[in-house]
C-alpha positions as CSV (number, residue, x, y, z in Angstrom):
1,X,0.0,0.1,-0.1
2,X,1.1,3.9,-0.4
3,X,-0.2,6.8,0.4
4,X,0.1,9.8,-0.8
5,X,-0.8,13.3,0.9
6,X,-2.0,16.4,-0.6
7,X,-2.8,19.6,1.4
8,X,-5.8,21.7,0.4
9,X,-7.1,24.7,1.5
10,X,-8.8,25.4,4.9
11,X,-6.7,22.7,7.1
12,X,-8.2,20.0,4.6
13,X,-6.1,17.5,2.9
14,X,-6.5,14.5,0.0
15,X,-5.1,11.2,0.8
16,X,-4.6,8.9,-2.1
17,X,-4.7,5.3,-1.2
18,X,-2.9,2.8,-3.6
19,X,-3.5,-0.8,-2.6
20,X,-2.1,-4.0,-4.5
21,X,-4.3,-5.9,-6.6
22,X,-3.5,-9.3,-4.8
23,X,-5.6,-7.2,-1.7
24,X,-8.2,-6.4,-4.3
25,X,-8.6,-9.7,-5.7
26,X,-9.2,-11.2,-2.0
27,X,-11.8,-8.8,-1.5
28,X,-13.3,-9.9,-4.7
29,X,-13.5,-13.6,-3.9
30,X,-15.2,-12.9,-0.7
31,X,-17.6,-10.8,-2.1
32,X,-18.2,-13.6,-4.3
33,X,-18.7,-16.5,-1.7
34,X,-20.8,-13.8,0.6
35,X,-23.2,-12.9,-2.3
36,X,-23.3,-16.1,-4.5
37,X,-26.5,-17.7,-2.8
38,X,-28.6,-14.5,-3.2
39,X,-28.0,-14.3,-6.8
40,X,-30.4,-16.1,-9.5
41,X,-28.9,-17.7,-12.5
42,X,-30.8,-19.6,-14.7
43,X,-29.8,-23.6,-15.1
44,X,-28.3,-23.5,-11.4
45,X,-29.8,-23.9,-7.9
46,X,-29.3,-20.9,-5.7
47,X,-25.4,-20.7,-4.5
48,X,-24.4,-23.5,-7.2
49,X,-23.4,-20.7,-10.3
50,X,-19.8,-20.4,-11.2
51,X,-18.5,-17.3,-10.2
52,X,-17.5,-17.0,-14.0
53,X,-20.9,-17.7,-15.1
54,X,-22.7,-14.9,-12.7
55,X,-20.1,-12.2,-14.2
56,X,-20.9,-13.3,-17.5
57,X,-24.5,-12.4,-17.1
58,X,-24.2,-10.0,-14.6
59,X,-20.7,-8.5,-15.5
60,X,-17.5,-8.1,-13.4
61,X,-18.6,-5.5,-11.3
62,X,-21.5,-7.0,-9.7
63,X,-18.8,-8.0,-6.9
64,X,-17.0,-4.5,-7.0
65,X,-19.3,-2.4,-4.6
66,X,-18.4,-5.3,-1.2
67,X,-15.3,-5.7,-2.3
68,X,-14.5,-2.1,-2.2
69,X,-15.8,-1.7,1.2
70,X,-14.5,-4.2,2.4
71,X,-10.7,-3.2,1.1
72,X,-11.1,0.6,2.4
73,X,-12.5,-0.7,5.8
74,X,-9.5,-2.7,6.6
75,X,-6.8,-0.2,4.4
76,X,-7.9,3.4,5.5
77,X,-6.9,2.9,9.3
78,X,-3.5,2.1,7.9
79,X,-3.3,4.9,5.3
80,X,-3.8,7.4,8.2
81,X,-1.3,5.9,10.2
82,X,0.8,6.0,7.8
83,X,0.4,9.4,6.5
84,X,1.3,10.4,10.2
85,X,-1.1,13.3,9.9
86,X,-3.3,14.4,12.5
87,X,-6.9,13.7,11.0
88,X,-9.9,15.4,12.8
89,X,-13.2,14.7,10.9
90,X,-14.4,11.3,8.8
91,X,-13.0,10.6,5.5
92,X,-15.3,11.9,2.5
93,X,-14.2,8.8,0.3
94,X,-14.3,8.1,-3.5
95,X,-13.2,5.1,-5.4
96,X,-10.8,6.1,-7.9
97,X,-10.1,2.7,-9.8
98,X,-11.4,-0.6,-9.2
99,X,-10.7,-3.6,-11.6
100,X,-9.4,-6.7,-11.2
101,X,-5.8,-7.1,-12.0
102,X,-4.9,-3.7,-11.6
103,X,-4.2,-1.9,-8.2
104,X,-7.0,-0.5,-6.3
105,X,-7.2,3.7,-5.7
106,X,-9.2,5.7,-3.4
107,X,-9.4,8.5,-2.2
108,X,-9.9,10.3,1.5
109,X,-10.7,13.9,1.9
110,X,-9.9,14.8,5.7
111,X,-9.4,17.7,7.9
112,X,-6.4,18.1,9.8
113,X,-5.9,19.1,13.3
114,X,-5.2,22.7,12.5
115,X,-1.3,24.1,14.0
116,X,-1.4,25.8,17.1
117,X,1.0,28.8,17.7
118,X,2.0,31.8,20.6
119,X,0.2,34.6,19.4
120,X,1.6,38.6,19.7
121,X,2.0,39.2,23.0
122,X,5.1,41.6,23.9
123,X,4.6,44.8,23.8
124,X,0.5,44.6,24.9
125,X,-0.1,47.0,27.5
126,X,-2.6,45.7,30.5
127,X,-4.3,48.8,32.7
128,X,-4.5,47.8,36.2
129,X,-7.8,48.7,37.6
130,X,-7.6,51.0,40.7
131,X,-9.8,49.6,43.4
132,X,-10.4,51.3,46.8
133,X,-11.6,49.9,49.7
134,X,-13.4,51.6,52.2
135,X,-13.2,51.6,55.9
136,X,-16.5,50.6,56.4
137,X,-16.3,47.7,53.7
138,X,-13.2,45.9,56.0
139,X,-15.0,46.4,59.3
140,X,-18.4,44.6,57.5
141,X,-16.0,41.9,55.9
142,X,-14.0,41.3,59.3
143,X,-17.3,41.0,61.2
144,X,-19.0,38.5,58.2
145,X,-15.6,36.1,59.1
146,X,-16.3,36.6,62.7
147,X,-19.6,35.1,62.3
148,X,-18.8,32.2,59.9
149,X,-16.2,31.3,62.1
150,X,-17.6,31.8,65.4
151,X,-18.5,28.9,67.5
152,X,-20.6,28.4,70.4
153,X,-19.6,28.6,74.1
154,X,-21.8,27.6,77.2
155,X,-21.4,29.7,79.7
156,X,-22.8,29.6,83.5
157,X,-20.8,32.0,85.5
158,X,-22.6,35.2,84.5
159,X,-25.6,37.0,83.4
160,X,-27.4,37.4,80.3
161,X,-25.6,39.9,78.2
162,X,-26.6,41.3,74.7
163,X,-25.9,39.0,71.5
164,X,-25.8,36.1,73.5
165,X,-27.9,33.0,72.5
166,X,-30.0,31.5,75.2
167,X,-32.4,28.7,74.9
168,X,-35.9,29.4,76.9
169,X,-39.2,27.9,77.7
170,X,-41.6,30.4,78.0
171,X,-45.6,30.8,77.5
172,X,-47.7,33.7,76.7
173,X,-51.0,34.6,78.7
174,X,-53.9,37.2,77.7
175,X,-55.9,38.2,80.8
176,X,-54.3,35.5,83.1
177,X,-55.1,32.5,80.3
178,X,-52.6,30.8,78.1
179,X,-52.9,31.3,74.6
180,X,-52.8,28.6,71.4
181,X,-49.4,29.0,70.1
182,X,-47.9,31.1,72.6
183,X,-45.8,28.1,74.7
184,X,-42.4,26.8,73.5
185,X,-39.5,24.7,75.0
186,X,-36.0,25.1,74.4
187,X,-36.6,27.9,72.2
188,X,-32.9,29.3,70.6
189,X,-32.9,33.3,70.9
190,X,-30.2,36.1,70.0
191,X,-30.4,38.8,72.6
192,X,-31.0,42.0,70.2
193,X,-31.8,40.3,67.1
194,X,-35.5,41.8,67.8
195,X,-37.7,38.3,66.8
196,X,-39.9,38.8,69.9
197,X,-42.2,41.8,70.5
198,X,-40.6,44.7,71.5
199,X,-38.9,44.7,75.1
200,X,-39.4,41.2,75.5
201,X,-35.3,40.7,74.9
202,X,-34.6,43.9,76.9
203,X,-36.1,42.0,79.9
204,X,-34.1,39.1,79.6
205,X,-30.6,41.0,80.2
206,X,-28.8,40.3,83.3
207,X,-30.9,37.3,84.0
208,X,-29.1,33.9,85.3
209,X,-29.6,30.5,84.0
210,X,-32.9,29.1,85.7
211,X,-34.2,32.6,86.4
212,X,-37.5,33.4,86.2
213,X,-38.8,36.7,84.2
């Protein structure tokens, strides 16, 4: 087998592949064995007609299509390897010559991997954006990081202070009577968050663990 590579425009190339007549003959013989049982020949049972008789009736080219497909299937990958080209597309195939006793020739039009090169970069001016960070932005970020990385520590030796998180049991009354939804147990509350009614959290500041309000 021989391979000729012709570079085309737009990153394309054409591979012209020539395969020996012996390889083609074997493929035609295989095509005959594969198809003879499906060919009707007067005077012969199916599959029993000699190849010579079939070719006299239907022409020598009756087995060429199958033979060409077989040769291309086997030889195209070898041709790509021999060409040493980096091919990135399926081939557009064309049979140029097929005749028993002569070399089989086919072409494959393919796309090649484009070359990659470093573009011009010297002398390019890049402006550095000026960023002004305000003091309050720094403080906000510090506070955010403190909150994100904070951990809860049980405190038992001092009264409740603002920003403490406590757990409380409570029950609300209206005119001396408990009302639905006004009771809670082990309720978490951050003092100063404003989660409860106005003034409620202020009453808790200074209280000790277990002390009633």
